[in-house]
N, C-alpha and C positions, 0 to 999 in steps of 0.2 A: 466207701467202696472204691477200690483202685480200678485201673483200666482192665485188669484181668476179668473183672465182672462183666465186661462188655459182651462177652459171648452169650451171657444169659439175658442181656438187656437189649442190645441193638437188634438181635435176631429173634426177639421174643414176641409172642402174642398169645394171650390167654384164650384158649378155645373153650367152646361149650357154654352152656347157660346155667342159670340159677333155677332152682325148683320153684314150685308154685308159690305165689306171693303170700306173705304172712296174713294179709288182710282176708284171705279166703278161709283161714282156719279159725275155729272157735277158740277162745282163750284157754279152755280146759284141755284142748288138744295139744297145746304147745308145752313141751316138757323142757326143751333146751332152745336157746336162741341161736340161730345161725350166725356166722361171722358177718360183719358188714360187707355189703357188695361194693366192689371197687372196679375201676378200670384195670387193664392188664398190668400197668406199671405200679399200681397201688398208690399213686399220688392223689387220687380223687376217690372219695367215698360218696356214692350216690345218695341223694337226699330223700329217697323213698325206698321202702322195702317192698313196694307193690310192683312186681314185674310179671306181666302177662306173657304167656308162651302159647299162642293159639296154634292148633294143628292144621287149620284150614283157613282159606280166605274168608269164607262165610263167618267163621268164628271171630276172625279179626275184625270184620265189619261190625258184628254185634258189639264187640268190646269198644270200638270207637264210638258207636252210637250211644252207648250207655255209660261212658266215662267222661265226666266234665272236662278233665284236663289229662292229656296223655302225650308222651314223647317217644318217638321211635328210637330204638337202641340197636346199634350194629354189633360189630365184633369187639367193641370196647377198646379200640386202639387210640382213641382221642385222648389227649392229655388235658384238655380243658373241659368246661362244663357244657359243651354244645349239646350233648345227649342227656343231660341231667334233668331231673324233674322232682318237684316237691310232692307230687301227687301219685303219678303212675307212669310206668314205662311199658313199652310193648316191643318184643323181639320176635321176628319172623324166622328164627334160626331153624325151625322145623320145615319151613317152606324152602327146601334146599335142593330141589330136583330140577333137571332139565324139563321144561314144559313142552318145547317144540324146537326141532331142528329143521329150518327151512332151507333145503339144499338149492332150491331154485333161486332164492334171493341171497344166499350165502349169509344167513343170519341165524342166531340161536336165541331163544327166549328161555330165561331161567327164573326160578323163584328168588325172591329177594334175599333169602338166607344162604344161597349158594356161595361158596368160597372159591376163589380163583384156583386154589390148590386142588380142588375136586373137579372143577370145570375143565381145566387145561388138559388133563389126560383123556378125558372124554372127547374133546375136540381133536386131539392129536390122533386118536384111534380112527377117526373118521376123515382124516386128511385136512383138518382145519387148524387155524391158529388165530389168536388175537394179535393186534398190532403191537401191544406192549404189556408189560406187567410191572408192578411195583417191586421194591426191594424184597418185600416179604409176600409169600404166596398165600398166607393164611387168613387174609382179610376178606370180608364179604363184598360181593359185587355191588349191592345197593348202597352200602355204607361208603365204599370207596368212591363211587360216582357222585354221591350226594355231597362230598367234600372236595371234589376235584383232585383226589389223590393221583399220583403220577409215577411214571418211570423216568426214563431218560432217552434223549435222542433229539438232535436238532430238527428232524423232520417228523418227530413223534409227538402227537398231542397227549394230554393227560388221559387217564383211563375212561373218563366220562365222554370223551369225543367219539368213542366207539358206540355209544348208545344211539339206537335208531328209534326206540319207542320205550315209554314207561307207562305202567299202570299203578295208580295209587288210590288209597281210600281217603276221600275228603272228609271234612268235618261232619257231614251229614251221614257218613257211613256208606256213601255211594262210591262205586268204582269209576275212575276217570282214566282214560287212555289218551295219551298225547304222542304224536309221532313227528319225526323230522319232516316227512313229506307233506303231511296233512296240516300241521299246526305251526310251522315256521317259527316266528318270534316267541310265541307262547311256549312252545317246546324248548327253545333256547333258554328261556327263563326258568323252566321247571326242572331241567336235568340236574343241575347243581342246586338242589332245593334246600339244603341245610336242614332237612327234616321239618321244614316249616309249612309245606303245602299239604302234607298228609303222610300216610304210611304206605311206602312203596311196596307193592306185592310182586311185581314182575318187571324184568328189564330185558329188552331185546338188544342184542349186540351185533354189530357188523363183524363179519369174519373174513379171513383171507386164507389162501392155501398155506398148509403147514410148511415149515422150513427148519433146517438145522442151523446151529450156530456154533461158533468157537469163541473162546474167551482167553485173553492174555492179560497179565498184570505186569506193570512196570513200577519200579521202586525208585524213590528219591528223585523226583522231578525238580530241577532247580526252579526257584521262584521266578527268576528272570525269564525262563522259558515260558512259564505260565503267562507272564506279563506280555511277552513279545509274540506269542503264538497261540493265544487262547482259542481263537476260532478254529485253527488247524487241529489243535489237540482235541477239542470237543466234537469235531466232525470226522474224526479218524475211524469211527465205527458206527454201527447201527445204534448202539447205546454206549455212552461213556460216563463213568463216574470218577470223580477225584475224591480221595480221602486224605484229610490233612488235619494236623493239630495247630496249623498256622504258626509254626516256628521256623526252622531253618530251611525246610524244603516241603514240597507236596509229597506226603508219605507214599501214596500209591495212585496209579492210574489204571482203572479197570476198563478194558476195551472189549466190547462184545460185537462180533461181526457175523454176518450171514455166511455160512459155509458154502464154498463154491465146489465145482466139480473137480478142480485141481487142488492138490495139497497146498496149504498155505504155511509158509515158514516165516515167523515173526522176526523182524530185525532185532539184533541184540541190544540196541539202544534206541531211545525214542525221545528226541529233544533233550538229550542229556540224562534221561532216566534209564535204568538198567532192567532188562527183562528178568522177571522172577524165574527161578529155576525149580520151583516147587509150588504147589497150591498154597495160597496164603489167606489169612483172615484179614478183614479191614484193619485190625490192629495186629501188627506182625507177630507180636509175642504170643498170640493166642492160636490154638489149634484150628486148622481149616477143615476139620472133619465134617462139619455141618455146612460148609460153604459149597456153592455150586462148582462143578468141575472146571478147571482152568487148563493151562499149558497147551492150548490149541486142540484139545480133544473134542471132536464133533459130538453134538448131542441135540436133542429136540429143543425147540425154542423155549419151552416152558422150564427146561432144566438149565438154561443159561441166562435168561433175562433177569430172574431174581438173583440176589446175592446169596441167598440161603436155600438149602434143599427143600423140595416139596415134602419129603418124607421125614424131615426133622420135626419132632414133636416140640413145639415151642413151650417155654416156661415163662413165668412172670419174673420180673426183676426191677430193681429200683433205678429209675432214670427219669429225666425230663427231656423234652424235645422242643425246639423252636425251628422255624423255617421262614425265610423271607424271599419273595420273588421280585426281581427287578428286570426291567427291559434288557434284552441281550446286549444292546449297544453300550450299556454301562457296566458290563461284567468286569472288565479290567479294573475300573475305578473302585468298584465295590470289593473286589478281591484284595486290593491294596488296603482298603479300610480294615477288613478282617485281619489281614496280615499284620497291620499296625497294632491291632488289639490283642495279638497273640499272648503277649506277656500278661496283659490284664486278665485274659481268660484263665490263665494258670491251670491249676488242678481241677477247676470247676468243669472245664471242657474235657469230655471223654474222646470225642472225635467229631469231625465235621465232614459233610459230603456236599459236593457241588455237582449239579446236573443241569442240563438244558432241556427245555420243553417248548414245543411249537405253540404258536398262537391258536386260539379257538374263538368261537362266537357264543360261548355259553356265558350268560350274563354275570353270574357270581363266581366264575372260575378265576383263579389267581392269574391265569394266562389270557384272560379275555382281551382280544384285540392287540396282543403284543407277544412276539416271541420272547421267551423269558429264560433267566438263569435263576435257579433256586439254591440258596445258601442255607443248608441244614446243619443244625448243631445238636448233638446228643450231650446232655449235661449230667453231672452228678445230681442226685436228688436232694438239692439244697435250695428250696424255693425262696427262702429269705435272701440268699445271695443272688440268685438269678433274678429276683424281682427288682434288685438294684441295678443289675447289668442290662436287662432288656431295654429299658428306656434309653440307655446310652447308645445301644446299637440302633434302636429305632430313630433316634435323633440324628445319628451319623448317616443313616440311609434316607433321611427325609428328602434331600434333593433329587432322589431317584424314584420317588413315589412307590416305595416298597409295599407289597401286599403280603401280609402274614398268612400262613397256611391256616385254614379254618379249623383244623383239628388239633393244632399245636398251641403252644403257649405264646402269648404276646400281651403287651400292656398298652397298646396304641389306643388313644382316645377315640370314642365312637364317631365323633364328627370327622376326625382325620381318616379313620378307616372307611367311612362311607364315601368320602371324597375320592377314594381310589377307584370307585365303581360307578361309572357313568349311568348304568342301568339300575341303580339301587332304588330309585323312586318307582320305576316300573315293576321291580321285583316286589316292593312293598305292596303295590296294588294287586299283584298276583296272589300274594299271601292273603290279602283281605278277601279276594274273590273266592278262594277255595276254603278259607278258614276265617270267616268274618268275625267270630268272637274270640279268636286266639286260643282255640283248643290245643293246638300243637305248639304254641309259643311258650318258651321258657325264659328264664332271666337272661340267658346268654343272647338269645335272639332279640329279646326286647331291648336290651341295652345296646347291642352292637348294630342293629338294623333300624331301630326306632328311636334310640336315645341320642344324646348329644345336643 
């Protein structure tokens, strides 16, 4: 697949769910077998055909009580086996409504199956906004927060930092609610729960007043400018993304700013990069029809923070993704490492995105206790080749204590991965408290959090 397939892959997310699990059908009722269930990119086939889709919280509780092993499944955007199970999965995609809007506290409580693309217009209509959004608006709130998925901005934490309270079903089938105000450290350990504490049913998010944004794109940023002015570039807007193939220059700089009362006219050049004169796609050769509006045109926050439009119906496509988080003070050094690997990446790399994320206090967040820079890569779907390359990248990033994204591909040894998280022992104890027999634990969790 060439780079022109990126339109279908970088902006893609398979929506919707699978019908009732085969296990609930009698053999004589099965006339044809459904296709294997996969994640949205198709690189992972789930290890069970048993997917439960409860319609209510009570039904979900009964399923948890009566199922020996079960694993929560979000919107299937993870590239690794974090949501996999050999026995059963449960998706709360039908619990996708706003439960309560608390205007006094400026908070909203939503069902775990709510997607950001549906929540954002609801909030906008009522004068509210979230502090940030990821590149794609089609992911579920609970799944994104459970893996510390993020947007960009030197002062913006990942999406989970907006969580003020969560409710989940523990291994006994009981509902547990933890809040920032009432539960302190325990709450900080549970928010980025990696699906290990239980099945999240509701999430309460902090809100802020709604705001409009504008977006500009600059092309061909000289590598020397990135090296000399990294902090200035990445702090030039509310949210900033760099897109690059790590060759001669940084292909694009996307700058998203809060719109002011006065008209803003972007400078024609930006540290040697040239202002784009039309809407562009992260890969310049591709159509920008499904990208969010650029060229300084004001629009609501939720129509500018993502790179792709809310009303774009995503489709599946073949790609692989990896992402590594390093302390922000090492950004220039790590950028040089990636730049030096550009030729080695070759045609395997489709595009890379660089973003900043503020520190947080969530135990298993990739940005725990350190402002970070994330180096994201979208690869051709050649796992054999990537499996040889990722250890090389990880070894080069070893001096910087890189943390891989929990939902993307990595080959880091469990003991090395665990050493990156000073709260991992406390998190393991939290898992044992709410799930003493490992009902929600799968091979991914067992290996990466308990192995090594």
